[in-house]
C-alpha positions as CSV (number, residue, x, y, z in Angstrom):
1,M,150.6,131.3,167.9
2,V,150.3,128.5,165.4
3,E,151.5,129.6,161.9
4,T,149.6,127.7,159.0
5,S,148.6,128.1,155.5
6,E,145.1,129.4,155.0
7,S,144.3,126.8,152.3
8,D,145.2,123.7,154.3
9,P,141.8,122.8,156.0
10,I,143.4,120.0,158.1
11,E,145.7,122.4,159.8
12,L,142.7,124.9,160.0
13,L,140.6,122.3,161.8
14,A,143.4,121.6,164.5
15,I,143.8,125.4,165.0
16,A,139.9,125.8,165.4
17,D,139.9,122.9,168.2
18,C,142.3,125.2,170.0
19,G,140.7,127.6,172.0
20,E,141.7,129.8,175.2
21,H,141.1,127.0,177.5
22,S,142.5,124.2,175.3
23,S,143.9,120.8,176.3
24,D,147.0,118.8,176.0
25,K,145.8,117.7,172.7
26,C,145.9,121.4,171.2
27,G,148.2,121.4,168.2
28,E,147.7,117.9,167.2
29,V,146.5,117.5,163.6
30,K,143.2,115.5,163.3
31,R,142.7,114.1,159.8
32,Q,139.3,115.2,158.5
33,L,137.1,112.4,157.6
34,H,134.7,112.0,154.6
35,F,131.4,110.4,155.5
36,L,128.6,109.2,153.2
37,I,125.2,109.5,154.9
38,V,122.5,107.2,153.5
39,D,119.1,107.3,154.6
40,D,115.7,107.7,153.1
41,T,114.3,109.9,155.9
42,E,115.5,113.5,155.5
43,D,115.3,114.6,158.8
44,M,117.5,111.9,159.8
45,R,120.1,112.5,157.0
46,E,120.2,116.2,158.2
47,L,120.8,115.4,161.7
48,M,123.6,112.9,161.0
49,V,125.2,115.4,158.5
50,R,125.1,118.2,161.1
51,L,126.7,116.0,163.8
52,V,129.5,114.9,161.3
53,E,130.1,118.4,160.1
54,R,130.2,119.8,163.8
55,S,132.8,117.1,164.6
56,G,134.9,118.7,161.9
57,H,134.3,116.2,159.0
58,M,132.9,116.4,155.6
59,A,129.5,114.6,154.8
60,D,127.9,113.9,151.6
61,E,124.2,112.6,151.4
62,A,122.3,109.8,149.6
63,A,118.5,109.1,150.0
64,D,118.6,105.3,148.9
65,G,120.9,102.7,147.9
66,V,120.9,103.8,144.3
67,E,122.1,107.3,145.1
68,A,124.8,105.7,147.5
69,T,126.3,103.3,144.8
70,V,126.4,106.6,142.5
71,A,128.3,108.4,145.1
72,L,130.4,105.5,145.8
73,S,131.4,105.2,142.4
74,A,132.4,109.0,142.2
75,N,134.2,109.6,145.5
76,R,136.2,107.9,148.1
77,Y,134.9,107.9,151.8
78,D,136.3,106.8,155.1
79,V,132.9,106.0,156.8
80,M,129.6,105.2,155.5
81,L,126.5,105.6,157.9
82,L,123.8,103.2,156.1
83,D,120.2,102.6,156.6
84,L,119.0,99.3,155.9
85,S,115.5,99.9,154.9
86,M,115.1,102.0,152.1
87,P,113.4,102.3,148.6
88,R,114.9,101.2,145.2
89,M,117.9,99.6,146.9
90,N,118.2,98.6,150.5
91,G,121.2,98.9,152.6
92,E,122.0,95.2,152.6
93,D,122.1,95.5,149.0
94,V,124.5,98.4,149.0
95,V,127.0,96.2,151.1
96,R,126.6,93.5,148.4
97,W,127.5,96.0,145.9
98,L,130.4,97.2,147.6
99,H,131.5,93.5,147.8
100,S,131.3,93.4,144.0
101,H,133.4,96.5,143.8
102,P,136.1,96.0,146.4
103,D,138.1,98.9,145.1
104,R,135.3,101.5,146.4
105,A,135.1,100.0,149.7
106,E,138.8,99.8,150.5
107,G,139.5,101.6,153.8
108,M,136.0,102.6,154.3
109,R,134.1,101.6,157.6
110,T,130.3,100.9,157.1
111,V,128.1,101.5,160.1
112,V,124.6,100.3,159.6
113,V,122.0,102.6,161.5
114,S,118.8,101.0,161.7
115,A,116.2,99.9,164.1
116,W,115.9,96.5,162.2
117,A,119.5,95.6,162.4
118,G,119.2,93.0,165.2
119,E,117.3,90.7,162.7
120,R,120.0,90.9,160.2
121,R,122.9,90.6,162.3
122,G,124.2,87.4,161.0
123,T,123.9,88.4,157.3
124,L,125.7,91.8,158.2
125,Q,128.5,90.1,159.8
126,E,128.9,87.7,157.1
127,L,129.0,90.7,154.8
128,G,131.7,92.3,156.9
129,V,129.6,94.7,158.7
130,T,130.7,95.2,162.5
131,D,129.3,98.4,163.4
132,I,125.9,98.9,164.2
133,L,124.1,102.0,165.7
134,T,120.5,101.0,166.5
135,K,117.6,103.5,165.8
136,P,116.3,105.3,167.9
137,F,119.6,106.6,169.0
138,R,120.8,109.6,171.2
139,R,122.8,112.3,169.5
140,Q,125.4,111.5,172.0
141,H,125.6,107.7,170.7
142,L,126.5,109.2,167.3
143,T,128.8,111.9,168.4
144,D,130.7,109.1,170.2
145,L,130.9,107.1,167.1
146,I,132.2,109.8,165.1
147,A,134.8,110.5,167.7
148,E,135.9,106.7,167.7
149,F,136.4,106.9,163.9
150,T,138.8,109.9,164.2
151,P,142.1,108.3,163.7
152,D,143.7,109.9,167.1
153,S,140.9,108.6,169.2
154,G,142.3,105.1,169.9
155,D,141.3,101.8,168.5
156,Q,138.7,101.0,166.2
157,R,137.4,97.7,167.2
158,E,133.9,96.1,166.6
159,R,131.2,97.5,168.7
160,H,127.4,97.6,168.9
161,L,126.2,100.9,170.3
162,P,122.8,101.2,171.8
């Protein structure tokens, strides 16, 4: 039996992953990541939040770029899942805002989640965005992406997911 403090969510996350039929990775402590989900479509946000939380991570939501910059100003995030086409402030403008506030972007990976990202690939690469998840996507694609960002899951190289 693993002993842990009831107040340590990271240790509890690792123990929760250890079941009766655990793998060799049982007992490893996985760091809980903090995601910001930015999409103007409520159903899409809810789906992404649900998948992030089921993977053992935390998720905050923003319905557009303005809400995203407010959240980014107030909190630190490990990963931002960012739609491009939104009212008030689009995803590309959020990335530009991050460039003008580098202290808010430090250590955070930005993943563009959009049907239109291919048209903007050059601009996105110039802005430092290397991760693109094209809509529509299968749930497994997002689940795989979340797993790739988990610190013990191997390298985090540039990728383009279907």
